[in-house]
C-alpha positions in Angstrom: 0.2 0.0 0.2 3.0 2.2 0.6 4.2 2.0 -3.1 0.9 2.6 -4.0 0.7 5.3 -2.0 3.8 7.0 -3.6 2.8 6.4 -7.1 -0.6 8.1 -6.7 0.2 10.9 -4.9 2.5 12.8 -7.7 -0.1 12.0 -10.2 -3.4 12.8 -8.7 -1.9 15.8 -6.8 -4.3 18.3 -5.6 -7.0 15.9 -7.2 -6.7 13.9 -4.1 -7.1 16.7 -1.8 -10.1 18.7 -3.2 -12.0 16.2 -5.5 -13.3 13.6 -3.0 -13.9 10.0 -4.3 -14.6 11.1 -7.5 -11.6 12.7 -7.7 -9.8 9.5 -6.9 -11.7 7.4 -9.8 -10.8 10.2 -12.0 -7.3 10.1 -11.4 -6.9 6.1 -11.4 -8.4 6.4 -14.4 -6.0 8.9 -15.9 -3.0 6.5 -14.7 -5.0 3.8 -16.5 -4.6 5.5 -19.9 -0.7 6.8 -19.2 -0.4 2.7 -19.7 0.2 1.4 -15.8 -3.4 0.1 -15.0 -2.4 -3.4 -15.0 0.9 -2.6 -12.7 -1.3 -0.8 -10.3 -4.1 -2.9 -10.3 -1.9 -5.9 -9.3 -0.4 -3.5 -6.4 -3.6 -2.7 -5.5 -5.1 -5.7 -5.4 -2.1 -7.0 -2.9 -1.8 -4.1 -1.0 -6.3 -4.1 -0.3 -5.9 -7.8 0.2 -3.2 -7.2 2.8 -5.2 -5.1 4.9 -8.6 -6.9 4.5 -6.6 -10.0 6.3 -5.1 -7.7 8.8 -8.7 -6.5 9.6 -10.0 -10.3 9.7 -6.7 -11.4 11.8 -7.1 -8.6 14.3 -9.8 -9.6 16.6 -8.3 -13.2 16.3 -5.0 -11.6 17.7 -6.5 -9.5 20.1 -8.2 -12.4 21.7 -5.2 -14.4 21.6 -3.2 -11.7 23.4 -5.9 -11.1 25.8 -5.8 -14.7 26.8 -2.0 -14.9 27.4 -2.7 -11.8 29.5 -5.2 -13.3 31.6 -3.3 -16.1 32.0 -0.3 -14.3 32.8 -1.7 -11.8 35.0 -3.8 -14.8 37.2 -0.4 -16.7 37.4 1.4 -13.9 38.8 -1.4 -12.8 41.2 -1.7 -16.8 42.5 2.2 -16.8 42.9 2.2 -13.7 44.8 -0.5 -14.7 47.2 1.3 -18.0 47.9 4.5 -16.2 48.3 2.5 -14.0 50.8 0.9 -16.9 52.4 3.6 -18.7 53.1 5.8 -16.5 55.1 6.4 -15.8 58.5 5.0 -12.0 58.1 2.4 -11.7 55.5 2.0 -7.9 56.0 6.0 -7.7 54.9 5.7 -9.6 52.4 2.8 -7.7 51.2 4.6 -4.2 51.4 7.9 -6.2 49.2 5.1 -6.6 46.3 5.9 -3.0 46.3 9.5 -2.4 47.6 11.1 -5.3 45.1 9.9 -3.2 41.5 11.4 -0.1 43.6 14.5 -1.8 44.5 14.7 -3.4 40.6 13.9 0.3 39.3 17.0 1.6 41.6 19.1 -0.6 40.0 18.1 -0.4 36.2 18.6 3.3 37.0 21.8 3.3 38.5 23.2 0.6 35.9 22.0 2.9 33.0 24.0 6.1 34.6 27.0 4.3 35.3 26.5 2.9 31.6 26.3 6.3 30.0 28.8 8.3 32.3 31.6 5.9 31.5 30.6 5.8 27.6 30.2 9.6 27.5 33.4 10.5 29.4 35.8 8.0 27.3 34.3 8.9 24.3 36.8 10.0 21.6 40.1 9.6 24.4 42.6 7.6 23.3 43.8 4.9 25.3 46.8 5.2 27.5 46.4 9.2 27.2 46.6 11.4 30.3 43.2 13.1 29.3 41.5 9.4 29.4 43.2 8.7 32.8 42.1 11.7 34.2 38.2 11.2 32.6 38.3 7.8 33.9 39.3 8.7 37.6 36.6 10.9 37.8 33.9 8.8 36.1 35.7 5.9 38.4 34.6 8.4 41.1 31.2 9.6 40.7 30.0 6.0 39.9 31.6 4.5 42.9 29.4 6.9 45.2 26.2 6.0 42.4 26.8 2.4 43.9 27.3 3.1 47.6 23.8 5.2 47.5 22.4 2.5 45.5 23.8 -0.1 48.6 22.6 1.9 51.2 18.9 2.9 49.8 18.3 -1.2 49.2 20.4 -2.4 52.1 20.3 -6.4 52.9 22.5 -8.5 50.5 23.6 -4.9 48.6 25.4 -4.1 51.9 27.1 -7.7 51.5 28.1 -7.1 48.2 29.6 -3.3 49.2 31.6 -5.1 51.7 33.2 -7.7 49.3 33.5 -4.7 46.6 35.6 -3.3 49.6 38.0 -5.8 50.1 39.0 -6.8 46.2 42.2 -4.0 45.9 44.0 -6.7 44.0 41.2 -6.5 41.3 39.0 -3.9 41.2 39.6 0.2 40.5 40.9 1.9 43.7 38.3 4.6 43.5 35.5 1.6 44.1 37.5 -0.2 46.7 38.1 3.0 49.1 34.8 4.1 48.7 33.4 0.8 50.1 35.5 0.1 52.6 35.2 3.4 54.0 31.3 3.2 54.2 30.3 -0.2 54.0 32.2 -2.1 56.9 30.6 -0.1 60.1 27.9 2.0 58.6 25.1 -0.2 58.2 21.2 0.5 58.4 19.9 -0.3 61.5 16.5 -2.3 62.4 13.7 -0.4 64.8 13.3 -1.9 67.7 9.9 -3.1 66.2 11.4 -5.2 63.8 13.7 -6.6 66.3 10.3 -7.4 68.2 8.8 -8.8 65.1 11.6 -11.2 64.8 11.6 -12.1 68.3 7.6 -13.2 68.4 8.0 -14.9 65.4 11.0 -17.2 66.1 10.8 -17.5 69.8 7.1 -16.5 70.3 8.3 -14.0 73.1 9.3 -10.3 73.2 13.0 -9.6 73.7 12.0 -8.3 77.4 9.9 -12.2 77.9 13.2 -13.9 76.8 15.8 -11.6 79.0 16.1 -9.7 82.2 17.6 -7.1 80.4 17.5 -6.1 76.6 19.1 -2.9 75.2 17.1 -1.8 72.5 20.0 0.2 71.2 22.2 -2.0 69.2 25.7 -2.1 69.7 26.4 -2.3 65.6 24.9 -3.2 62.7 26.3 -5.0 59.8 24.7 -6.2 56.2 22.5 -9.0 57.7 22.0 -8.4 61.2 22.6 -6.0 64.4 23.8 -6.9 67.7 22.3 -6.2 71.0 23.6 -6.4 74.9 21.2 -8.4 76.9 21.1 -9.9 80.6 20.1 -13.4 81.2 17.4 -14.3 84.1 20.7 -16.2 85.5 22.7 -13.0 85.2 24.9 -13.3 82.2 26.1 -10.5 80.1 25.4 -11.7 76.3 25.3 -10.5 72.7 22.3 -11.3 70.7 22.7 -11.0 66.7 19.3 -10.5 65.5 19.0 -10.6 61.7 17.4 -7.8 59.6 13.6 -8.8 59.1 13.2 -8.2 55.4 16.1 -10.3 54.7 14.5 -13.6 54.3 11.7 -12.0 52.0 14.0 -10.1 49.5 17.1 -12.2 49.6 16.0 -14.2 46.3 15.0 -11.1 44.4 18.0 -8.8 45.4 20.3 -11.7 44.1 18.2 -12.0 41.1 18.2 -8.1 40.3 22.3 -7.6 41.2 22.5 -10.6 38.9 20.7 -8.4 36.2 23.0 -5.2 36.6 26.3 -7.3 36.6 25.4 -8.8 33.6 24.5 -5.7 31.9 27.3 -4.1 32.7 29.4 -7.0 31.6 27.6 -6.8 28.1 28.5 -3.2 27.5 31.9 -3.9 28.8 33.0 -7.1 28.2 36.3 -6.9 30.0 34.4 -5.8 33.2 33.4 -9.4 33.9 32.7 -9.7 37.7 29.7 -12.2 37.7 31.5 -14.7 39.7 31.3 -12.1 42.4 27.2 -12.7 42.4 28.2 -16.8 41.9 29.6 -16.5 45.3 27.1 -14.5 46.9 24.6 -17.0 45.6 26.3 -19.5 47.1 27.4 -18.2 50.7 24.2 -16.1 51.0 21.6 -19.1 52.3 24.7 -20.1 54.7 25.1 -17.1 56.3 21.2 -16.3 56.5 20.9 -19.5 58.9 22.1 -18.3 62.2 22.1 -21.8 63.5 24.9 -22.5 60.8 27.0 -19.7 62.1 26.7 -21.2 65.7 27.7 -24.3 64.8 31.0 -22.9 62.9 32.2 -21.3 65.9 32.2 -24.5 68.0 33.6 -26.6 65.3 36.3 -23.8 65.0 37.5 -23.2 68.0 37.4 -27.9 68.6 40.0 -27.3 65.7 42.0 -25.0 67.3 41.8 -27.2 70.6 42.6 -30.6 68.5 44.6 -29.3 66.1 46.7 -26.1 67.0 46.9 -26.2 70.8 49.6 -23.6 71.1 47.5 -20.8 69.2 44.1 -22.5 70.9 44.7 -20.3 74.1 45.7 -17.1 72.0 42.1 -16.6 70.7 38.5 -16.8 71.3 35.4 -18.0 69.9 32.2 -16.8 71.6 30.3 -19.4 73.4 26.7 -20.2 72.2 23.8 -19.7 74.0 21.5 -22.6 72.1 18.5 -22.0 74.7 18.2 -18.5 73.2 19.3 -19.0 69.6 17.2 -19.8 66.5 17.8 -19.4 62.6 17.7 -15.5 62.6 18.6 -15.0 66.3 22.0 -16.2 67.1 23.0 -15.2 71.3 26.6 -15.5 72.2 29.0 -14.7 75.2 29.6 -11.2 75.4 33.3 -10.1 74.9 34.9 -6.7 74.6 37.7 -5.2 73.0 39.2 -3.2 70.4 39.5 -2.9 66.9 42.0 -5.0 65.2 43.2 -1.8 63.1 42.9 0.4 65.8 46.9 0.5 66.4 46.4 3.4 69.2 44.1 1.2 71.3 46.1 -1.7 70.5 49.2 0.0 72.2 47.1 0.8 75.4 46.2 -1.9 76.0 50.1 -2.9 76.2 50.4 -5.1 73.4 52.6 -4.7 70.2 50.8 -4.0 66.9 53.2 -6.6 65.2 52.3 -9.3 67.8 48.7 -9.0 66.9 49.7 -8.8 63.0 51.7 -12.1 63.5 48.9 -13.8 65.5 46.2 -13.1 63.2 48.1 -14.5 60.2 49.0 -17.2 62.1 45.3 -17.8 63.0 44.2 -17.9 59.4 47.1 -19.8 58.1 46.3 -22.7 60.6 42.8 -22.5 59.7 43.2 -22.9 56.0 46.5 -24.8 55.9 45.8 -27.4 58.8 42.4 -27.5 59.5 40.7 -26.9 56.1 38.0 -25.0 57.7 37.8 -21.3 57.7 35.7 -19.4 60.1 34.8 -15.5 59.9 35.8 -13.4 57.1 39.4 -11.8 57.8 38.4 -8.2 57.9 38.8 -5.6 60.7 34.6 -5.8 61.6 34.8 -9.3 62.4 38.0 -9.4 64.8 38.9 -7.7 67.9 41.9 -7.3 70.2 42.1 -7.7 74.1 44.2 -8.8 76.4 44.3 -12.3 78.0 41.7 -12.2 81.0 43.4 -12.3 84.4 46.9 -11.8 83.5 49.1 -8.8 83.2 49.4 -7.1 79.8 51.8 -8.5 77.5 52.9 -8.0 74.1 51.4 -11.6 72.9 48.3 -12.2 74.9 45.1 -11.3 73.2 
């Protein structure tokens, strides 16, 4: 039909605009007299036949699309209803039906902004030139800040991913590593006390002040997956209670899928930046990290390994005792231990210890776990280790 219109237009000219249907017929007869009637008739016939077929098939197509859409919508609604009904917190899961798409939208927006930034900033700059190096550094900083903001807004495994990035100084640009390392280790989102109470009710059937004689509503610290509160048992023991952030179980699968999408998208635009292995690692480790009973068993296994296989080191390290009667999959009650940061040189010296001795002991501890025990417990970063002088003994350079 487009071909027919193109050939009719110059021939009919103003006739089509002013003469109406009669003018069109007259114009067609003029074309026929010019010797093109036969070919034009074939074109018109094919065009009108095609248009007629489309008119006849449109209701069928619309009906087919409508049926598929109805089935897809019904399946989605049924799946969402089942997901909500099978969770510990149905109301929370209803909220997640809204928040998960919002988180995905943030992911897509951030990824598009980062890709566009790199494409625009580096366009036309020669490889190895000073201009390109400067532009790349500035783009790295902007994109690292975008990624940091995304991790904080979405929370959960995004914080965990940011922590991983902060430890990959041997693989990633330093701008990303420094940005994440400065913010992700000890500046994580905090759950409200009401959310903590919801976890206790779901896991233990009682509120924190019913389980313990005292429970500090303000957490000591918050990490990517949980936060820690101090508490006092009814027999007078001061303990540390690790409580999982309540939304993690519901959102972990969706968050992993969306982060996977972002990493794959970046790899598609920049084939040399392939960090899909990082998502594979998170996908494998996250379910284990979300099970605090597994963490408790690992604590005990790690200490038993030192006592049996590395007795000389066993007296120099401490792993918290687990209070199983208060522990569940999402709550872990542990012995309270005080200390100073493993990277706080001034505080270590104030204890009468030598930083070099602390560094040596940390190296020996992880070497024993890796090469002798074949079982490593605790990621070796600053937020997971503390230093103290041996209880009941004078300060010494090799006592922690």
